FIPAKE-654270 format. One record per atom (N, C-alpha, C): x, y, z. Coordinates in steps of 0.1 Angstrom, whole numbers, plus 2048, in hexadecimal, padded with zeros to 3 digits. Atoms other than C-alpha are relative to their C-alpha. Layout:
<rs>
XYZ ...
</rs>
This chain:
<rs>
8067F3809 B84B968E0 7F18057FC 808805809 B6DB8B8CC 7F27F1809 80F8067FA B55B7A8E8 7FB80C80C 8057F27F7 B3CB918FC 7FC7FB806 8058097EE B39B8B920 7ED805800 8138007FE B14B85928 7FA808807 8087F77F6 AFFBA093B 7FF7F780C 8018017F5 B03B9995E 7ED7FF804 8158027FF AE0B8896C 7FC81480B 8097F27F6 ACABA1980 8047FE810 7FC8057F0 AD7B9F9A4 7F77FF80A 80C8087F0 AB6B9F9B8 7F97F47F9 80880A802 AA6B879A4 8087FA800 7F880E802 AC2B7099B 8047F980A 7FD8087F4 AC4B659C0 7F37F6804 802812808 AB8B409C0 7F180280C 80D7FF7FA A9AB4A9DF 7F480F7F9 8087F880B A8CB6B9C8 7FC7FC7F6 80580A80E A8EB599AE 7F77F97FB 80680B7FF A79B3D9B6 7F280C807 80B7FA7FD A61B559C8 7FB80D7F2 8097FA80F A5BB6A9A6 7F87F57FA 80480E809 A57B4A993 7F17FB802 80B8067FB A3CB3F9A5 7F480C803 8067F7800 A2CB609A8 7FA8067F5 80A800813 A29B61980 7FC7F57F9 80B80A802 A1CB3E97D 7F6802805 80F8037FE A04B40994 7F28057FB 80F7FC807 9E1B3F988 7FA811809 80B7F67F3 9D4B589A7 80D80F801 7F87F8803 9DEB7C9A6 80A80780E 7FC7FF7F3 9E8B7D9CA 8007F5808 7F78087FC 9FEB669E0 7FB80380C 8027FB7F4 9F3B64A01 8117FC80A 7F78037F9 A12B63A18 8057F3805 7FC8087F8 A12B41A2E 7FE7F77F1 80380380A A06B2FA08 8118027FD 7EC7FD805 A2AB3C9F9 8087FB806 7FA8097F8 A3AB30A15 7FD7F2802 802808800 A2CB13A14 8027F87F1 7FB802808 A32B0C9F6 8098027F5 7F3802808 A53B169E9 80B7FE816 7F78087F6 A60B03A0E 80880D805 7F87F8803 A6BB25A1A 802805814 8047F57EE A6FB34A43 7FD809800 8047EC7F8 A5AB51A4E 80B80B7FE 7F97F27F9 A7AB67A56 8067FE7EB 7F87FC809 A8BB5EA32 7F18047F6 8057F9809 A71B63A21 7F980D801 7FB7EF7FE A6BB83A30 80380A7F9 7FA7F7802 A88B8FA26 8028037F4 7FE80080B A88B86A04 7F48097F5 8077F9802 A62B969FE 80480E7FA 7FE7F2800 A72BB5A0C 8048037F2 7F67FD80C A8FBB49F3 7F88047F3 80A801806 A75BAF9DA 7FD80C7FB 80A7F37FF A5FBCD9E0 80880B7FD 7F97F7801 A76BE39E7 8068007F6 7FC804806 A82BDB9C4 7F18087F8 8097FF809 A5CBE59B8 7FA7F27F8 7FC80A805 A5FBC09AB 7F07FC804 80B8027FB A3CBB59C4 7FA80F806 8068007F1 A25BC09DB 7F87FC80A 8038017F9 A19BBD9F6 7F7801809 80F7F77F4 9F5BC1A0B 7FD7F980D 7FE8067EF 9F0BBEA30 7F07FF805 80E8017FA 9CBBB4A3B 7FE7FA802 8028067F8 9B1BA2A4B 7F47F67FA 80780A804 9A3B85A3E 7FC7F2808 8078037F5 987B73A52 8067FE813 8007FE7FA 992B89A70 8127FC807 7F58077F6 9B6B7DA6D 80C8087F3 7FA7FB80C 9D6B8AA5F 8057F97F3 7FB80A80C 9DBB85A3B 8088097F4 7F780080B 9FAB8EA22 7FE7FC7FC 80080180D 9F6B92A02 80E8087F8 7F77FA813 A0FB939E7 8037FB7EE 8027FF80F A0CB989C4 8118057F5 7F07FD80B A2BB999A5 7F980B7FD 8037EF803 A29BC299C 8037FF7F1 7FF807808 A2CBC5977 80D8047FE 7F37F9803 A4EBD6977 8097EA804 7FB80F7FF A56BB1987 8017F87FA 7FE80C80D A48B9A96E 8098097F1 7F67FC80F A5ABB5953 80C7FA802 7F27FB803 A78BB4960 8087EF807 7FC8087FB A79B8D970 8047F67EF 803803811 A6EB85943 80D8047F9 7F0800807 A8EB9B93B 80C7F2807 7FA80A7F9 AA2B82956 8017F07F9 7FF816804 A99B5D947 8048067EF 7FA7FF812 A9CB6F921 814802801 7F68007F7 ABFB78933 80A7F57FC 7FC8087FB AC6B5693D 8017F77F6 7FE80B810 AB8B4191D 80C8097F6 7F47FD80D ACCB58908 80F7FB800 7F18067F6 AEDB4C91F 8017F87F9 8048147FF ADFB2591B 8018037EE 7FE80680B ADAB2C8F4 80C8007F8 7EE805805 B00B378F1 8077F8804 7F880A7F9 B0AB1D903 7FE7EF7F9 80580A807 AF6B018F2 8047FE7EB 7FD80280C AFDB0E8CF 8127FE801 7F3803803 B23B0C8D5 8017F57FF 80380F803 B1CAEA8DF 7F47FA7FF 80F8017FD B01ADD8D1 7FF7F3809 7FF8087FB B09ABB8D8 7FB7FF810 8098067F2 B02ABD8FE 7F2809805 8137FC7FB ADDAD08FC 7F47F47F7 80D80480A AD2AAF8E6 8027F580D 8098067F3 AC2A96900 7FC7F67F9 
</rs>
């Protein structure tokens, strides 16, 4: 009864591909990243990337804009403020869980 169960990680972000997308967007110096760049840098198929982006967009975590650049279709993806806030909250939760384990097992955290 003394052990507090840690909160469940945010399910939308916790899925590996979506977490990678959000971390990539949050750490990228550019405000917007093109679909082909994201696909290449994350080594994802176009279909899988599209599905994951739709889920993140529906949650309000990212914005997707479609336009033309040099007369070619362009899809730009950017991290929304909500997505950045939720990613930071998720990372804080994971960090808290890791710290709890490291405090319990201090020898395991020494390298």
